[in-house]
VOKEKOL-71829 format. One line per field, with one value per residue (C-alpha): residue number from 1; residue in three letters; x negated, y negated, z negated. Coordinates in Angstrom, 2 decimals, always signed. Layout:
N
pos: c(NUM,...)
code: c(ALA,...)
x: c(X,...)
y: c(Y,...)
z: c(Z,...)
***
This chain:
62
pos: c(1,2,3,4,5,6,7,8,9,10,11,12,13,14,15,16,17,18,19,20,21,22,23,24,25,26,27,28,29,30,31,32,33,34,35,36,37,38,39,40,41,42,43,44,45,46,47,48,49,50,51,52,53,54,55,56,57,58,59,60,61,62)
code: c(MET,VAL,ILE,ASN,PRO,ASP,ASP,LEU,GLU,PRO,LYS,ARG,PRO,MET,PRO,LYS,ALA,VAL,ASP,LEU,GLU,THR,MET,SER,ILE,GLU,GLY,LEU,GLU,GLU,HIS,ILE,GLN,ASP,LEU,GLU,ALA,GLU,ILE,ALA,ARG,THR,ARG,GLU,VAL,ILE,GLY,ARG,LYS,LYS,ALA,ALA,ARG,ALA,GLY,ALA,GLU,SER,PHE,PHE,LYS,LYS)
x: c(-159.12,-155.34,-153.32,-149.89,-147.49,-145.72,-148.94,-148.76,-145.39,-145.53,-144.87,-141.63,-141.50,-139.29,-135.89,-135.26,-133.61,-129.95,-129.04,-126.80,-125.90,-123.92,-121.90,-118.42,-117.69,-116.01,-119.00,-121.37,-119.33,-119.37,-123.12,-123.57,-121.51,-123.64,-126.84,-125.57,-124.63,-128.11,-129.69,-127.61,-128.60,-132.25,-132.06,-130.58,-133.50,-135.98,-134.31,-134.56,-138.22,-139.05,-137.33,-139.25,-142.52,-141.82,-141.03,-144.24,-146.31,-144.86,-145.51,-149.14,-149.85,-149.15)
y: c(+129.65,+129.28,+132.39,+132.64,+134.23,+136.01,+137.91,+139.38,+141.01,+144.69,+145.39,+147.24,+149.94,+149.12,+150.80,+153.61,+152.38,+153.23,+155.29,+152.76,+155.09,+157.39,+154.60,+153.57,+150.04,+149.35,+150.80,+148.64,+145.51,+146.36,+146.96,+143.50,+141.94,+143.71,+142.52,+138.93,+138.97,+140.20,+137.52,+134.83,+136.18,+136.22,+132.64,+131.51,+133.04,+131.45,+128.07,+128.43,+129.47,+126.55,+124.14,+125.58,+125.35,+121.75,+120.86,+122.43,+120.79,+117.36,+117.86,+118.82,+116.08,+113.36)
z: c(+49.41,+49.17,+48.41,+49.98,+47.44,+50.29,+50.97,+47.47,+48.07,+48.99,+52.65,+53.18,+55.82,+58.79,+58.53,+60.95,+64.14,+64.53,+67.59,+69.28,+72.13,+69.85,+68.24,+69.32,+70.47,+67.12,+65.30,+67.33,+66.58,+62.87,+63.07,+64.62,+61.82,+59.22,+60.89,+61.17,+57.47,+56.60,+58.79,+57.06,+53.64,+54.67,+55.96,+52.63,+50.75,+53.15,+52.60,+48.81,+49.04,+51.33,+48.94,+46.00,+47.92,+48.95,+45.34,+44.11,+46.84,+46.08,+42.37,+42.84,+45.41,+42.83)
***
């Protein structure tokens, strides 16, 4: 059985949803920018983890 290291990480609770209806247009645009920055940061981490996994897999396949 293969254990995925991601399965060992504790599950984080989902953050509480922001009430978008009460936000101004400027606030909504800022919220989008914050979310896009977080998505970019998350994608960078995913890329590093995939590269590390690929390196490990190629090492152990030899």
